[in-house]
N, C-alpha and C positions, 0 to 999 in steps of 0.2 A: 907297740904303743896304741892305746885305744883312741879312736877318732872322736872328735867333739860332736855331740849330738846337734842336729839341725832343728832349731826351735821356730823357724820362720812361719810354720803353719799353725803354731800355738796362739791362742788368744792371750791377752795380757793376764786374764784371771787364771787360765790354765797354767800359765808360766809361774804365776805367784804361788799356786798350789805346790809346785815343785820346789820353789824357794822355801816354803814353809817346812818342807821335808829335808831341807839342808842341801839342796842340789846347787852347788856353786856355779856350774856352767849356766844354769837357768838364771841365777842372780846376775851373772855377767851380761846375759842377754837383756834382762830388765834394765840394767845400768846403761847399756848402749841404746836401748829404745828410748829412754826418757831423759838421758843426761842433757842433751842439747835443748830440748824444749823447756825443761825445768830451769836450765841456766838462763835462757832467754827471758822466761817469766820472772825469775828472780832479779835479773838485771834491770828489767823495765821498772821494777819497784824500788830497788835500792840505788841504782845508777852507779854502783861501784863494782867493777868486775871481780875483784878479789873477794869482796864480801859475798857476792852472788855465788861464787865458786864454793866458798866455805859453807854456805847455807845448803847448797845442793849436795855437796859431799857428805855433810853430816846427816842430811835427810836420808840419803840412800844407804849409808852405813847403818843408821838406826833401823831402816827397813829390814836389813838382814839380821842384825843383832836381836831385834824384837819380833822376828817373823813368827815365832810360835804363839805369841800373844795377840797378834793382829788379826782381827776378824773383819773382812771387808763387807760393808753394807752397801757399797756402791762400786763403781768400776775402779780398777787400780789407778787409772789415770786421774779420776776425780779425787781419789784418796790422796795421791801424791801432791796434786796441786792445792788441795785444801790444807794439807800438812805444811806445805811450803808457805802458803799464805800466812798461817799461824806463826811460823818461824820468822817470817819477815816482820810481822807485827810486833813480835817480842823484841826483835833486833832494833826496830825503829823506836819502840817504847824505851828500851834501855839506853839508846842514844839520846833520847830526849831527857831522860833522867840525868845522864852524865852532863849534858849541856846545861841543864837547869842548875845542877849542883855546882858546876864550874862557875856560873855567874854569881852564886850566893857565897861561895867559899873564898873567892879571890878578894883580898883586901886592896887598899890603894897601892901597895908596893908590889902587887901581883903574886904574893905568897900567902898561903893559908897557914895559920898557926893553930894546930889542933889542940883540944883540951886533953887532960890526962887520960880520960876514959877512951877517947877516940884514938889517942896515941897507942894505948894498949891493944885496941882492936887492930890497928894498922900493923903493929909489930907482930901480932899473932897471924894475921893474914899473910904478911911478908914471909913468915916462917913456913907456913903451909905452901906458899907459892914456890919458895926455894926448895922445899922437900919434893914438890911435884916435879920441878925442873930437873932436880938431881936424879930422879927416877927415870927420866926420859933417856932413850938411846942417844948416844953422842951426836950423831948427825941431826936427829930430830930436835934435840935441844938447841943446836947451833942455828937451825932454820928458825925456830921459835924466837930466839933472842934477836936475830936479824930482823924479823918481821915486827915483833912487838916492842923491842927496845931501841933498835936502830931505825925503825919505821921504813924499812926498805920494801919496795914492791916485790912481788913474786918473781918478776922478770929480772930485777937486779940481783935478787938472792940466787936465782938460777945461774946467772952469769958469773957471780962472785965465787960460787961453789962448784962451778962447772958441772951442773946437773940440769935436768930438764925442768920446765915449769910444772909439769905433771908430777914429778918427784917431789918438788917443793910442796905442792898441794897435799900430797899423801902424808908428808912429814907433819904439816900443819894440822891435818885432820887427826892424826895420832896424838900430837901434842895437846890439842884442845880436849880430846877425849880423856887423856891422863889428868889434865887440870880439873875437868868436871868431876872426875872420880874422886880426886883428893879434896875438892872443895865443895862436895855435895852437902855439907852441913850448913853452908851459907844460903840464906834466902837469895833468890835470883837477883832481885833489885838491890838488896843490901850489899851483895857481893860487888855489883858494878859501882855502887856509890863508894865503897871502900877502895876499890881499884882506882876510881877517879881521884880520890884523895891521895893515893900513893903517887899518882902522876903529877898532881898539882902542888904537893908540898915542897918545901925547900929540901935540899939533899937529905936523904933518909938517915944518914949517919948522924945528923943533928938531933934526931929523935930516938934513935935506936942504940945509942951508945950504952955500954954496960954500966 
């Protein structure tokens, strides 16, 4: 069995050059070097541990997946923190959109009644979401449902499924990646507006009956 290479003497930029070449051990070292400081930075901004974890996980996963097209014009640390800041801003912006949308679409009874065109959009989005979820591995789908539909914390999901919180995080990163892939035709803001409607409407069966 080959021994794992020691990268402790490598600079961040030297390490990233190896990552660009597809060196997985080098990426694992980058992950360990930056995970905690990025998580701390994300948490200071969003104040929600699970959201901070998702942001950092997706950032580091994208770093590896897009490694061949990334050209550093600054240090790797600056690149990661700038990318994280942009992701946080997008997350906050989408949350503001959802909150604003919620205030406008709720009527006096607390239920929004979509018009025919919006209902068709919701039905189409629901179909894509269902297809995305169906394509997820079983455990990944279960974790996603518990998080997004039952609104359980990662800790509660881990306890319920008898797995580690880290495993829950990995399943969620995979689930969100699958969703983004299946729903890439939706504009980012439009997508979240439609999702907000799906959550705010009366039972979906009222609108989606054949």
